[in-house]
C-alpha positions in Angstrom: -32.4 9.9 22.3 -31.8 7.4 19.5 -29.0 5.8 21.5 -31.3 5.4 24.5 -34.1 3.8 22.4 -31.6 1.5 20.7 -30.1 0.4 24.0 -33.5 -0.3 25.6 -34.5 -2.3 22.5 -31.3 -4.4 22.7 -31.7 -4.9 26.5 -35.3 -6.1 26.0 -34.3 -8.6 23.3 -31.4 -9.9 25.4 -33.6 -10.3 28.4 -36.3 -12.2 26.5 -33.7 -14.5 24.9 -31.5 -15.2 28.0 -33.8 -15.0 31.0 -34.1 -18.8 31.1 -30.3 -19.2 31.1 -28.9 -20.5 34.5 -26.1 -17.9 34.3 -28.4 -15.0 33.6 -28.1 -12.0 36.0 -29.4 -8.4 35.9 -26.0 -7.2 36.8 -24.4 -8.5 33.6 -27.4 -7.3 31.6 -27.0 -3.7 32.9 -23.3 -3.8 32.3 -24.0 -4.9 28.7 -26.5 -2.1 28.4 -23.9 0.5 29.5 -21.5 -0.7 26.8 -24.2 -0.7 24.2 -25.3 2.8 25.2 -21.8 4.2 24.9 -21.2 2.6 21.5 -24.7 3.6 20.1 -24.2 7.2 21.5 -21.0 7.6 19.5 -22.5 5.9 16.4 -25.6 8.2 16.3 -23.5 11.3 17.1 -21.3 10.5 14.1 -24.3 9.6 12.0 -25.9 12.9 12.8 -22.7 14.8 11.7 -22.6 12.9 8.4 -26.3 13.1 7.9 -26.6 16.9 8.5 -23.6 17.6 6.3 -25.0 15.5 3.4 -28.4 17.2 3.8 -26.8 20.6 3.8 -24.9 19.7 0.7 -28.0 18.5 -1.2 -30.8 20.8 0.0 -29.5 23.9 1.8 -28.2 27.1 0.1 -24.5 26.8 -0.7 -22.0 29.7 -1.0 -18.5 30.0 -2.4 -16.3 31.2 0.5 -12.6 32.0 1.1 -10.6 31.3 4.3 -9.3 34.7 5.4 -8.0 34.1 9.0 -8.0 31.7 12.0 -9.6 32.0 15.4 -7.6 30.5 18.2 -9.6 28.2 20.6 -7.3 26.7 23.3 -4.9 24.4 21.4 -6.9 24.4 18.2 -8.0 26.9 15.6 -11.1 27.7 13.6 -10.9 28.8 10.0 -12.7 32.1 9.4 -14.4 32.3 6.0 -15.7 35.3 4.0 -18.5 35.2 1.4 -21.4 37.1 -0.1 -25.0 36.2 0.7 -28.0 36.5 -1.6 -28.3 40.3 -0.8 -24.6 40.7 -1.9 -23.6 41.5 1.7 -20.1 40.4 2.8 -20.3 37.9 5.7 -17.4 36.7 7.8 -18.0 33.7 10.0 -16.1 30.7 11.5 -16.5 27.1 10.4 -18.5 24.8 12.8 -15.4 23.0 14.0 -11.9 23.6 15.1 -8.7 21.7 14.3 -5.1 21.6 15.3 -4.3 21.9 11.6 -6.9 24.4 10.2 -7.5 24.9 6.5 -4.9 27.2 5.0 -5.7 30.9 4.5 -6.7 31.6 0.9 -8.3 28.2 0.4 -11.6 28.4 -1.5 -14.5 26.4 0.1 -18.2 25.7 -0.5 -20.1 26.4 2.7 -23.7 26.1 3.9 -25.3 29.2 5.6 -28.8 30.3 6.7 -29.7 33.8 7.9 -28.9 34.1 11.6 -26.3 31.4 11.8 -23.3 32.1 13.9 -21.1 29.6 12.0 -21.1 27.8 8.7 -20.7 24.2 7.6 -17.8 23.3 5.4 -19.0 21.3 2.4 -15.6 21.0 0.7 -14.7 17.7 2.5 -11.6 17.2 0.4 -10.0 20.4 1.8 -9.9 19.0 5.3 -8.9 15.4 4.8 -7.9 14.7 8.4 -11.2 15.5 10.0 -13.2 13.8 7.2 -11.1 10.7 7.4 -11.4 10.5 11.2 -15.2 10.9 11.1 -15.6 8.3 8.3 -13.3 5.7 9.8 -14.9 5.9 13.3 -18.4 5.9 11.8 -17.6 2.7 9.9 -16.1 1.1 13.1 -19.1 1.9 15.2 -21.5 0.9 12.4 -19.9 -2.5 12.4 -20.2 -2.6 16.2 -23.9 -1.7 16.0 -24.5 -4.5 13.4 -22.6 -7.0 15.5 -24.6 -6.0 18.7 -27.9 -6.3 16.9 -27.0 -9.7 15.4 -25.7 -11.0 18.8 -28.9 -9.9 20.5 -30.9 -12.0 18.2 -28.6 -14.9 18.5 -27.2 -14.7 14.9 -23.7 -15.6 13.8 -21.3 -12.7 14.0 -18.1 -14.5 12.9 -18.2 -12.7 9.5 -17.7 -9.3 11.3 -14.5 -10.6 12.8 -13.3 -11.8 9.4 -14.0 -8.3 8.0 -12.2 -6.6 10.8 -9.2 -9.0 10.5 -9.1 -8.5 6.8 -9.2 -4.7 7.3 -6.3 -4.8 9.8 -4.2 -7.2 7.7 -4.8 -5.9 4.2 -5.4 -2.2 4.8 -4.4 -0.9 8.2 -0.9 -2.5 8.6 0.2 -1.7 5.0 -1.2 1.9 5.2 0.6 2.5 8.5 3.9 1.3 7.0 3.5 3.4 3.9 2.6 6.4 6.1 5.8 6.0 8.1 7.8 5.7 4.9 6.2 8.8 3.4 6.7 10.9 6.5 10.3 10.0 7.0 11.1 10.4 3.3 9.5 13.8 3.5 11.8 14.9 6.4 14.8 13.8 4.4 13.5 15.5 1.2 12.8 18.8 3.0 16.4 18.8 4.4 18.1 18.3 1.0 15.6 20.8 -0.6 16.8 23.5 1.8 13.5 24.0 3.6 14.7 22.6 6.9 18.4 23.0 7.1 18.3 22.9 10.9 17.2 19.2 11.0 19.8 17.4 13.2 22.0 14.8 11.4 20.9 12.1 13.9 17.3 12.6 12.9 18.2 12.1 9.3 20.1 9.0 10.2 17.1 7.5 12.1 14.8 8.3 9.3 17.1 6.7 6.8 17.5 3.6 9.0 13.7 3.1 9.4 13.1 3.7 5.6 15.8 1.0 4.9 14.0 -1.4 7.2 10.4 -0.6 6.3 10.6 -0.7 2.5 11.8 -4.3 2.3 9.5 -5.2 5.2 6.5 -3.7 3.3 7.4 -5.6 0.1 7.8 -8.8 2.0 4.6 -8.3 3.9 2.6 -7.7 0.7 4.2 -10.8 -0.9 3.2 -12.8 2.1 -0.4 -11.6 2.0 -0.9 -12.5 -1.6 1.3 -15.7 -1.7 -0.4 -19.1 -2.3 0.7 -20.4 1.1 -1.1 -17.7 3.0 -4.3 -18.1 0.9 -4.2 -21.9 1.6 -3.9 -21.4 5.4 -7.6 -21.2 5.9 -8.1 -24.3 3.7 -5.6 -26.3 5.7 -7.1 -25.1 8.9 -10.6 -26.2 7.7 -9.3 -29.5 6.5 -7.6 -30.2 9.9 -10.9 -29.5 11.6 -12.7 -31.9 9.3 -10.0 -34.6 9.9 -10.3 -34.3 13.7 -14.1 -34.5 13.6 -13.9 -37.6 11.4 -11.4 -39.2 13.8 -13.7 -38.5 16.8 -16.7 -39.9 14.9 -14.8 -43.1 13.9 -13.8 -43.7 17.5 -17.5 -43.7 18.5 -18.4 -46.4 15.9 -18.4 -49.8 17.6 -16.1 -52.4 16.0 
């Protein structure tokens, strides 16, 4: 519902702003509306998940529960928790989501439950880092997209959004991905020598060692490059080159 209202609002603003343009067409407007609707649908869906969880954490009754088993659902599993309600009755219910890597049996959680619910909300976000991270990352991505769409509809400058996205990719995503690969491959080697995975093939250990040997110096060099004075001055040089070109064009127009 919210996604549809937002999409109609953006379409009305775009129509009022661009209807006098020679290249305006309803076909392009409807195509833009479809893209806006999909993005806003995902954004409001994720916002609803986060909002309902925060509301449950702050205002609904919380209980201390323990994961006692898993319920298989296709290729995923739901954690089944057990807790006592206000009447001291033992209740056993699944969480409200499934995962390919469910929370381990024996883990203590804080859950939200109301009488008559068939499932409970997990309020211990830190115990399921994968799901929490995915939801937050995609929520931020679609939030930036919604801000960009709104600013574009009103004819505002959206270049700062691209700068933020580029900074995120260069300074966070790439280094995090490299560190992640290093940690995973180091863990494979560690488990082999610790005796937990004696059946790991030698060629797998060789590949992991090779990639670690390549990635560690590459990560160090990449970080040095990011924070070196030359890289910081790139934007300044780029801006100064633009200014020089504009001055040159302006000087050519001045009659001698």
